[in-house]
N, C-alpha and C positions, 0 to 999 in steps of 0.2 A: 625561400628556404625557411622552414619552421624553426629548426634548431641548427645553429652553426657554432661549433666549438673549435677553438684553435689554440694549440700549445698549452693546454690546460694542465695545471699541477695542483695537487692538494696535499698539504702537510698538516700533521697534528702533533701537538706536544704531549708526550706521554712519559710520566716519571722523569721529567727534565731531559728527555731525549726527543728529538724530532723524527717523526715517522712519516714516510712518504706513502700516501694511500693511492694517489694517481699521479702519473707523470707522462708528459708528451702525448696527451690525448687530443686527437683531432677527429672530429665527427660532424657529419651533416645528416640531418633527417628531414625529408620533405613531407609535405602534407599527404595524408592518406597512405602512409607507409605502415607496415606491420613488422616491427622489429623485435627480435629476442636478443637479450644479452645474457651470455652464459659465462661461467667461470667458477673455479673452486672457491671454497671459503677463504676469505682474506684476499681475494683477487682485486677488490675495489668495486664490486658491483653495487653494493648499497651506498657507498660514497658517491658514485656516479649518479645513482638514482636520486639521492638527496640534492645534488647540485642541479640536475635536470629539472627537479620539482621545485626549485627555488627555496628549499629548506636549508640549504647551505650555500656558501659561495667559494669559488676557487681561491687558492693562495696566489697563483699567477695564471696568466692566460686570459682568454676572452670567451664569453658565452653570450651569444645573441639569441634571444627567443623572439621569433616573429619580428626580427630586425631591432628589438629593444636590447640595449646593453645591460644585462642583468647585474653586472658587477658595479654599475653606477647607481643602483637603486637602494633606498634605505629600507628598513624593516617594514614600514607601513606600505610602501610601494610593492615590495615583494609579496606581502600578504594579499594585496589586491590581485596581483598576477596569479597567485595560487588559487584564489577563490573563483576568479572569472575564467581562467584559461587552462587550468590543469585539473584533471580528475584523478584522484588517487584510489588505488585498490590494494589492500594489504592482506597478507597471509592470515592474520588474526581477525580479519573483518572490521574491527574497530567500530562496532555498532554500540549504541547506548542501550543497555538492557531494559530500562524502564520505558523506553519509547517503542511505539509500534513500527512496523516496517515503513509505513507511510510517513510517520514523523521523522524517522531517521533519514529518509531520502529528502525531506524538506529542509534539513539543517543548513546546507549550503545556501539555500534560497533565503533563509532567515538572515544570514550574515549579509546577503545582498539587499536586505530590507525591502523585499517584495511583499505585497499585500497577501493576506492569508488565503484568499480565494484563488489567487494566481499560483501561489506556492503549492496548494493542494492539487490543482489541476495539472501542473507540470510534474509533480511527484507521482501522481496516478499514471500519467502517460509513460513516465520512465519505468515504473514497475511493470506496466503492461508489456513494454518492450522486452523485458527479461522473463516473461512468462509467470509473473506473480500477481496477476489481477485478483486471484482468489485468496491471497495471503496478506493483503495490505494492512489489515488490522491486527495481525499476529505480532507478538513480541519476539525478539531473537531466540529466547529460550524455547519458543514453540515452533521453531523452524529447524530443519536439518542443516548440516554444514553447507551443502550445496545451495540451499535456499538462502542462507545467510550471505553467502558470497554473491548471490544474485542481487540481494538488497544493496550490497556495497557497490556492485556494478551500476545499479540504477542510481545510487547516490552520486557516483562519479559522472554519470551521464547528464544529470538533471540541469546543469548549467550550460550544457552544450559546449564543453571545453574544446580548446584547440588540440589537446593531446590527452590521452589516457595513459597513466603510468601504473603498471601493476607489478608489485613486488612479491614474487613467489605466490601468485594467486591461487595455486592449486596445492600448495604445500600441506594444508591441513585437511585435504579431501581424499576420498577413496578414488579409485581409477574411473568408476562410472561417472561420478560427479565431476571429476577433473575433465573428462571428455566433453561433458555437457557445457562446462564453463568455457572451454576452448572453442566449442562450436558457436557460442554467443560472441566471443571475440572475433571469430572469422566472419560472422554475419555483420557485426558492427563495422569491421574493416570494409566489407563489400558495400556498406551503406555510406562509406566516405570518411569514417573516423580514422584518426592517426593513433596507433596503439604501440606502446613499448612495454614488453614483458621481461622481467628479470626472473630467471629460472636456472636451476642446476640440472633439470631433467631434459634429456634429449628428445623424448616424445613430445613434451610441451613445446620446446623450441622448434620442433619440426612443423608446427602449425603456422609459424610466422613465415613471411616472405623473404626476410633478410635476417641473418644470424651473425651477431658480433660475439667474439670470444675475448675475454679479459684474462690476463695472468700477470701477477705482480704489479698491478696498477697500470698496465699498458694494454692497448688493443692489439691482439696478436693475429686476428683474422677478421675479415669483414666480407661475407659471401652472400650471394643470393640463393634462396632456397627454391630449386626448380621442381620439387615434388608436387 
């Protein structure tokens, strides 16, 4: 099991009051699953994403990622897990404007301290996978929103991570670009990648094979998508 969460709870201290963002969360995600997490604003989607991505840790409960107890790791160990095993895709793309598409995709490999020739080869291959072979030397300002999101997908893929976490990946895109991005996710899933998408849009969630719904910090439904 790639992800195994049991009895997870997350509390935050806000203005001297304790707020529960997640409670009684139990979740298992296997390899090569394509999962969408839905829920209204404030339902706990982003908090769950941060914990799944090792950007945050639960207050109580257990989180095993590929059999590793995440709650027992220090900040440096969590950073290694994030860089080697998790690919992140964000609504705002999070690309560095002064770098080309190729250089942006190379960034995770720089942190992994790979040689430049290897970094460039892997980054080129990753951009080719998302259909941007002819845009590698363009900077983000020279690309459309859909193309920028393709760059961020290529960056998420370049380390061949165990799971891809996408937080509202189509939120800043028009319907045509959104459809193209989801087609890429579906193709990546068919190639064996594990993908988890957070979204509030039913059309986007319908592309996944499994749909989880959150409300008030709890999972209220977990269903397979038979479409």
